[in-house]
Each structure stands twice: as C-alpha cells, then as structure tokens.
N, C-alpha and C positions, 0 to 999 in steps of 0.2 A: 482571425479571432484574437482579441486582447485577453491576456491572462493576468488577472488580479484576484487572487484567491479570497481575499477579504470581501471584495465586492461580490464575487460569486456566492459567498456564504450569506451575504445580506439578501441575495435574490432567492436562494433555494437551499435545501439540504443537499450537501455535496455527497454523492455516492461514489465510493471507491470499490472497484472490482478486484478482489483478491486473486491475483495471477490470471486475470481475465475471466471469461466464462468458459468452462471446460466440461466435458462429459461426452458420452458416446464415443465418436471417433476423433474428437478434437481435444488434444492434450493441452494442459495449462502452460502458461508462459510462452505462448506462440503468437505470432501475428494474427492467426485466425481467431484465437481466443480473445485477443484485444479488440479486434474488429467487431466481433459479436457483442462484446461488452458495451462498446460505444453505441452500437445500434440499439441495444436494449436500455440505454439511458445512463450509462456510466459517465460521470464527470472526470473521473480519475481511474487509472489502472495502476495496480501494484505489480512490480516485477522484481525478479531476483537476478543478481549478476555473479558470474564466476569466470575464472580465467584459465585458458589452456596453458600447457607447459611452455609454449613459445610466445605467450603474452597477449593473445587475442581474447577480448571480452565477449562472453556468450550469455544469453538469457536462460538461466537454469538455476534451480535451487540446489546449492551444494549438498552433496550427500544423498541425493535422491536418484542416483543413476540406476541402481538395481531395480527400483520401483518403476522408473519411467522408460528404461530401455530393456528391462528383463534380461540384463546381461551384467556380468561383473566387470564394469569398466569404471574409469575415473577421469573426468574431464581435465582436472589439473595435471594429470600424468600423460595426457594425449596432446599431439600437435593439433593446430587448428584444422589442418587438412583431414586428420583422422576424425575430429569432431564433426566435420561437415558430412562425413559418410554415415553418421549415426542416424537412426530413425526412431522416433518416439513411439511408444505403445499406447493403445487406447485403454479404456477402463477394464477390458477383459484380458489385457496383457498381450493383445495381438498387435503386431507391427503396423504402423500407419505409413503414409507417404510423407509425413511432415518431419523435417529435420529441426535442428537447434538453430535458432536465429542469433545473429550477432547483435551486440548493443548498437552498433552503427546502423544496422538494418532496421531495428525497431524504432530507434529515435527518428530516423528519416521518415519512416512510415507514419509515425504518430505526430510529426511536426505540425503544429497549429491545430491539433484536433482535441487534445485533452490534457489534464494534468497527469504527471507521472510520478508515482512514489517509487524511488529506487531503494530496494532493500539490499542488504549485504554491502552497503557502501563502504563500510570500514575496512573490508578486506582488500580493496584495490582503489583507494580514494583518488590518488593522483591520476590514474588512467581513466577512471570514470569521469572525473571533472574535465579532463582534457577532451574527452569524447563529447560531453555536453556542450562545451564551448565551441568545439569544431562544428557542431550543428546549430549553434546560436540558439539554444533552447533553455537557458537557465531559468526563465520565467515559468516554464512548465514543470520544473523539477521540484519535488518535495523529498527531503531526506529525513529519516527517522532512525534513532538509536537510543540506547540508554544514556542517561546523563552522567556517566562515569567520566572522571577527568581525562583519562587517556583517550576516550572516544571523542569528547568535546575538543580536545587539543587537535585531533585529526580534522574535525569539521572546521575549526578556526584556521588551521593551517592551509587546507586545500579548498575550502568552500565557504568562506565567510559571507559571501553575498548570495548563496543558494538558500532557499526557504527551508527551515529546519523545525522539526517537532521532537522534543524528547519523549521517551516512553517511560512512564512512571507508574508505580503501584503504591508509593508512599509520597506524601507531599514534601516534607522536609523544607529545605531552603532553595529548591531547584528553581523556582520562578524568579526570585530575586537574584540568584547567582547568574542565571542565564541573561538577565537584562544587563548585567555588568560586563558581559563578554562580547567580543567582536564576532557575533554570530547573528544571522538573520532569523531570529527566533520569532516564529509566527503563531505558535500554539503548542498544545500538549496532547499526546495520546494517553488517555487515562485508563488504567487497568484496575478493576475492583472485583472482589469475590462476592461481596454483599452490598446491598444498598446503603448500609451503615458505614462503609469504609469512607475515609476522608476524601479519597479521590472520586467518590461518587456524589459528593455533597453539592448541593446547590450553591452554598457559600463559596466553595472553591471555583466553581464555574463562573460565578459572578465576578470574583476577583480577576480571573483570567480575561473575561469579556471586558471588564472595566479598563484593563490595560491593553485592549485591542488584540487579544490572543484568541485563537480558535480552539475548540474542544473536539477531540476525535474519540469515537467509541468503536469497539470491535464487536460486530454481531457474529463474526465467524467463529466456528468451533473446529479447531484442528487437533484438539486433544481434550476429551471430555473431562480429564483430570485437571486441566488448566482453565479455570473459570475466568473469563476476561471481562464480563459485564453483568455479573450477578444473575446469570441465567437469561438475560434479555438477548436472545440469540436467534440466529437463522433457524436452528433446530426447533426452538419453541414456536417460531412463526410458522414454519413449514408443517409442523406436526399439529397445527390447529389453533394457535393463538397469536396471530400476527400483531394484534394490539399490544400484547405483552412483549413480544419479541422485537418488532420494528417500531411500533407507534411510540412506545416508551422512549426509545433511543432518539427518535426524530423530535420529540417534544423537548429534549434536553441538550442535544449535541449538534454541532455544526457539520461534522463529517462522520459518515457511517461506512465502515468497511464490511463488505458482505460477499458471500459466494453466490448470492441469488439476486443479482442486479435487477433483472427484468421484473421479478415478483415484488421486490421492495419498491421499485419505482411505481409500478401500477397500484400497489397498496397505498402508497403515500399520496398519489394523485387522487385516488378514489376517496380518501379520507380528508383531502384538502390540506395535506401537510407538505407536499413536495416543494411548493413555492411559498416564500415568506410573505406575510401580509405587508403591503406597502404602507 
C-alpha cells in the first residue's frame, strides 16, 4: 500500500480511530483495538507512547495506570520486564489477558496497513523517531502537538521529514510561521468552541486548502467541559443526530478523529460522503 495522505484525502474522508476501537473486554491502545478499528474502516489509528524506567517504549497513555490496571503502578517507574507482566482491565475493571504492547510490536504489526498518529511524541522524540526509522515507516506516521516554539524545535530537530499537524484553537500567525520552518507541515488540527470561532471558519479552511494543507476535526469527547468542535461530536451523533455530529464534520474537514469508527464509516457511506466526488 502506498501512503500519500493528501492523495488519500482527495479520495475519501480520512477516519482516525482514537486509541483504536475499545470496549467490552478489549482495552484501548492495544493491537486488538487497532485491528478492530482497521476492520471497521479506519484509515488511521491514534496511539499514545510512554517509556519504562529502563528506556523501552510502550503504547499507553501516561497517567492512566490506575484507570487501566486498577492498581497503583507507574510505567515510567517500572522496568520493561515488570511492564510486560501487567494486564489491562476491561470496562468493568476486571483483568483481561491483554498486556501492554511495545511501540516496536505495534509498528511492525501495522506496517503497510494504515496511517498512525503518534501522540505524546514530545516526551521521547529521539527514541520514537529512531523506532519509526528502524521499521522504515515514516510515510505512515503523523505527528501532532501545539505550535509552541519549544515543541516545534523538537519536531524540527528530530523529525523534520515526518508529517506534522499543529493543534490550534486560535489562528494567529501559525500557518505562515510553519511554512517558514524546516518541518513537514501537512495540515492543521482545528479546535473550536463555537461555529463562530476563527478556527471553524470556511475562510481559514480555504486558506489552508489553497496552500495544500489538510484540516483535522475532533468528533471525540473525552471531557464534556472541553468542547473541541462546537458540539459536532460523537455524542451528538450516537444520541440521535448523526447529521449534526458527523455529517457536518465530513462536509467541511479532511480528517475526522472519532471513537465510533464503524458507525461513522457506515453513516458516511449511507449518505454518500465517505468517498469524494471524482
């Protein structure tokens, strides 16, 4: 499979599975959750990376140990051997048979299958990029972070050729500034509380598209107090209004991050939005 995200965006709405598809007895950020997401129509999976005390990279959201292991442990304070003994819990807090996968395991498993959004890149940039290059997968990788100078310096130092999207809630001079830096700037993740915010405007999306950049929107809701897309969310869609939740996003954006990949994909196909008109 050839990976060219701009070409993919011309063909269809790109769907990104937030930490894979998880629920029941399948925890998030696992190979099982990523496999299910791809089977349900994901073009991209989002994953989190953390590091053990002796330097091994694992797929896990930092700070979620109590929630996902139901134990007071901390991966950054454990050896890799100790982390491998851990077992993730299901949605009821019951231990499953699934352990924590390493970044090496996940990259090798997903090689040639989908795009991969690596979150928490800034915590261990050198090690993550070394791993990506070791698997020869840089065309599949998408990095995202805030456009603060210290964050961009890290991207420019360690990953100038890896595809990158800044995460912004205010327009400012981010677009022009990024074009001047040695960064593989391919688009922007746009956060907005209301449809009147500048980051939600058609004018700004047109500016980005004119310069060949993609626009990413979040349908996910991980905290109801943090509005990411003016209420056009997975919750709105699942609770009865998929047109408002997902249709609105698909009509305006190139990439949608969601916790409900299969449902979004089926809705977009049913309404003729999944694939772009040739």
